[in-house]
C-alpha positions as CSV (number, residue, x, y, z in Angstrom):
1,M,48.5,74.9,91.3
2,S,51.9,75.6,92.7
3,P,53.9,72.5,93.6
4,K,53.8,71.0,97.1
5,I,57.0,72.0,99.0
6,T,58.2,69.9,102.0
7,I,61.2,70.9,104.1
8,K,63.3,67.8,104.9
9,E,66.3,67.6,107.1
10,D,68.9,67.7,104.3
11,Y,67.0,69.1,101.3
12,I,63.8,70.6,100.0
13,L,61.3,68.3,98.4
14,V,59.2,69.8,95.6
15,E,56.3,67.8,94.1
16,P,54.4,69.2,91.2
17,K,51.0,67.7,90.3
18,E,49.9,66.1,87.0
19,G,49.5,68.6,84.2
20,T,51.8,71.1,85.8
21,D,52.7,73.9,83.3
22,L,55.6,76.4,83.1
23,R,53.8,79.0,85.1
24,E,53.2,76.6,88.0
25,I,56.9,75.6,88.0
26,Q,57.9,79.2,87.9
27,Q,55.7,79.9,90.9
28,G,57.4,77.0,92.7
29,V,60.9,78.3,91.9
30,A,59.9,81.8,93.2
31,R,58.5,80.3,96.4
32,L,61.8,78.5,97.0
33,F,63.8,81.7,96.8
34,Y,61.5,84.2,98.4
35,V,59.1,82.6,100.9
36,E,60.3,83.2,104.5
37,G,61.0,80.0,106.4
38,I,62.2,77.9,103.4
39,P,65.9,77.2,104.2
40,E,68.7,77.4,101.6
41,Q,69.1,73.7,100.9
42,N,69.6,71.6,97.8
43,R,66.4,70.6,96.2
44,I,64.7,67.5,94.8
45,W,61.9,68.0,92.3
46,V,59.8,64.8,91.9
47,F,57.6,64.5,88.8
48,R,55.5,61.4,89.4
49,E,51.9,62.2,88.7
50,G,51.8,61.9,84.9
51,P,52.5,64.2,82.0
52,L,53.6,67.8,82.2
53,N,52.3,70.6,80.2
54,L,55.8,71.7,79.0
55,S,57.5,72.2,75.7
56,L,61.2,72.5,74.9
57,D,60.7,76.2,74.5
58,D,59.4,76.3,78.1
59,L,62.7,74.8,79.3
60,H,64.6,77.9,78.1
61,K,62.1,80.2,79.9
62,L,62.5,78.1,83.1
63,R,66.3,78.4,82.9
64,D,65.9,82.2,82.5
65,T,63.5,82.3,85.5
66,I,66.0,80.5,87.7
67,A,68.8,82.7,86.5
68,E,66.8,85.9,87.3
69,N,65.8,84.8,90.8
70,Y,69.0,83.0,91.9
71,P,70.5,85.0,94.8
72,P,74.2,85.9,94.2
73,D,75.2,84.6,97.6
74,A,73.1,81.4,97.5
75,I,74.6,78.2,98.9
76,I,72.3,75.9,96.9
77,N,74.4,74.0,94.4
78,K,72.4,70.9,93.5
79,T,68.9,70.2,92.2
80,A,67.9,66.6,91.5
81,I,65.0,65.9,89.1
82,V,63.2,62.6,89.8
83,V,61.1,61.3,86.9
84,E,59.4,58.0,86.0
85,S,58.2,58.2,82.4
86,G,60.2,58.3,79.2
87,P,58.8,61.7,78.1
88,Q,59.5,63.2,81.5
89,S,63.0,61.9,81.4
90,N,63.6,63.3,78.0
91,L,62.4,66.8,79.1
92,A,64.4,66.6,82.3
93,T,67.6,65.6,80.5
94,A,67.1,68.3,77.9
95,F,66.7,70.8,80.8
96,T,70.0,69.7,82.4
97,K,71.7,70.5,79.2
98,I,70.0,73.9,78.8
99,A,70.7,74.8,82.4
100,Q,74.5,74.1,82.3
101,E,75.4,77.8,82.8
102,L,73.3,78.2,85.9
103,P,75.3,78.4,89.2
104,Q,74.0,75.0,90.3
105,Q,74.1,71.4,89.1
106,F,71.0,69.6,87.8
107,K,70.9,65.8,87.5
108,V,68.1,63.4,86.5
109,F,67.2,60.3,88.5
110,S,64.6,57.6,88.4
111,S,64.9,56.9,92.1
112,L,64.2,59.2,95.0
113,A,66.8,57.3,97.1
114,D,69.5,57.9,94.5
115,A,68.5,61.6,94.3
116,E,68.7,62.0,98.1
117,A,72.2,60.4,98.2
118,W,73.4,62.8,95.5
119,V,72.0,66.0,97.0
120,K,73.4,65.1,100.5
121,K,77.0,64.7,99.2
């Protein structure tokens, strides 16, 4: 199931469900770039519903998906990743390192409030 996307005033909130796999995250990424009516705003991905079905190899594929779909004139420059568990935090931190060459910043948070403050700067 593709992640739930909510348009907030200052950012886009993306909430994957428990057991989300690479394909579902890729669908969410594509929706953010190509679905009419979704504004170009910074994003917050919140992973709160338990384990993900992702491996370290999947993180490289995810980076490639974002690179292939990122519009050259996009104004999106920040994506916060909010996680609760240790394994999620480890995957998210690994992704921020893998994604360093993408044209946006990724940062991991344990609090939605901290993520909101960062993407609004």
